[in-house]
C-alpha positions in Angstrom: 0.0 0.0 0.0 1.3 3.5 -0.9 0.2 6.0 1.7 0.2 9.7 1.0 -0.8 12.4 3.5 -1.5 15.9 2.3 -3.5 19.0 3.1 -7.2 18.3 2.3 -8.8 20.1 -0.6 -12.4 21.0 -1.3 -12.7 18.0 -3.7 -11.8 15.7 -0.8 -14.9 16.7 1.3 -17.4 14.2 -0.1 -15.2 11.2 0.8 -14.3 12.8 4.1 -18.0 13.2 5.0 -18.6 9.5 4.2 -15.7 8.5 6.4 -17.1 10.8 9.2 -20.6 9.2 8.9 -19.0 5.7 9.0 -16.9 6.6 12.1 -19.1 8.5 14.5 -22.5 8.4 16.1 -22.8 12.2 15.8 -20.8 13.0 12.6 -19.8 16.4 11.4 -21.8 17.5 8.3 -20.2 18.0 4.9 -20.8 21.7 5.5 -18.8 21.7 8.7 -16.0 19.8 7.1 -16.0 22.2 4.1 -15.8 25.1 6.5 -12.7 23.7 8.2 -11.0 22.6 4.9 -11.4 26.1 3.5 -10.6 28.0 6.8 -6.9 28.3 6.4 -5.0 30.2 9.1 -4.7 28.2 12.3 -6.9 25.3 11.0 -5.2 22.4 9.2 -7.0 19.4 7.8 -5.0 16.5 6.4 -6.3 13.7 4.2 -4.7 10.2 3.9 -4.7 8.5 0.6 -4.0 4.7 0.5 -3.2 3.7 -3.1 -4.9 7.0 -4.1 -8.2 6.2 -2.3 -9.2 8.5 0.6 -8.7 6.4 3.6 -8.9 8.9 6.5 -8.5 12.4 7.6 -7.5 14.5 10.6 -7.8 18.0 11.9 -5.7 20.2 14.2 -6.2 23.8 15.3 -3.1 25.8 16.4 -3.6 28.7 18.7 -1.1 30.5 21.0 1.5 27.8 20.9 -0.9 24.9 21.4 -2.2 22.4 18.9 -5.6 20.9 19.6 -6.5 17.8 17.6 -10.2 17.9 16.8 -10.7 14.8 14.8 -9.1 11.7 13.4 -11.3 9.4 11.3 -10.4 6.3 9.3 -12.6 4.5 6.8 -13.7 1.1 8.2 -12.0 -0.8 5.4 -8.6 0.9 6.2 -8.6 0.5 10.0 -5.7 -1.3 11.7 -3.3 -0.6 8.9 -1.3 2.2 10.6 -3.1 5.1 8.8 -4.4 6.6 12.1 -0.9 6.6 13.5 0.5 8.1 10.3 -2.1 10.9 10.4 -1.4 11.5 14.1 2.3 11.8 13.5 1.6 14.1 10.6 -0.4 16.5 12.8 2.3 16.4 15.5 4.9 17.3 12.9 2.7 20.1 11.6 2.2 21.5 15.2 5.9 21.3 15.9 6.8 23.0 12.6 4.3 25.8 13.5 6.0 26.4 16.9 3.5 24.6 19.1 4.8 23.5 22.5 1.9 21.3 23.4 -0.6 19.1 21.5 -3.9 18.3 23.2 -6.9 16.0 22.4 -9.9 14.4 24.0 -11.0 10.8 23.5 -14.0 8.7 24.6 -13.0 6.7 27.7 -14.2 3.5 25.9 -12.0 4.0 22.9 -9.1 1.9 24.2 -7.5 1.4 20.7 -7.2 5.2 20.3 -5.9 5.7 23.8 -3.2 3.0 23.3 -2.1 4.8 20.1 -2.0 8.2 21.8 0.1 6.7 24.7 2.4 5.0 22.2 3.2 8.4 20.7 3.8 10.0 24.1 0.5 11.5 25.1 -0.5 11.3 28.7 -3.8 11.5 30.5 -4.2 14.9 32.2 -7.9 14.9 33.1 -11.4 13.7 32.6 -14.8 15.2 31.9 -17.3 13.0 33.6 -20.3 12.0 31.5 -19.2 14.4 28.8 -20.7 12.4 25.8 -24.5 12.7 25.8 -25.0 9.3 24.2 -24.0 6.7 26.7 -22.7 9.1 29.3 -19.1 8.2 28.6 -16.3 10.3 30.0 -14.0 12.3 27.8 -10.3 11.6 28.6 -8.1 14.7 28.1 -4.6 14.0 26.9 -1.6 16.1 26.0 1.8 15.7 24.4 4.7 18.1 25.5 6.7 18.8 22.4 9.7 19.5 24.7 10.4 23.0 23.6 12.1 25.1 26.3 12.4 28.8 25.7 15.4 30.5 27.4 15.5 34.2 27.8 18.9 35.7 27.6 19.6 39.1 29.2 22.1 41.1 27.1 
């Protein structure tokens, strides 16, 4: 499989909306995805292509030195093939290149596979929002990754 990850374009939105519907109980609409793909600035949306087929996508927003991952979704037929990890690494690299010192995300407490992946890449649990998700009353687990940048102020 040849995997390519690039910035999402408007023509990727229909496939991304299908992936979203196949992945979540309360999916984002095609209009919401379009808004983010075309936002520019501090919003970055990546799409993963496996053998030129849209296999997944992910979004990060970077504000004041912090990158917040909003979404990672993989098409069911491409799950467990390393695409989620590749997208996550891509977002971390993007945040690092843009000067972020911290990357944050939230995940459903029952999504053990995602939490294992996040921990593998160095994320740590920093808090919980009890009963955050309306459907099922699941907790949201808050996680972050310190990109290890230390700023030193030198007096001249």
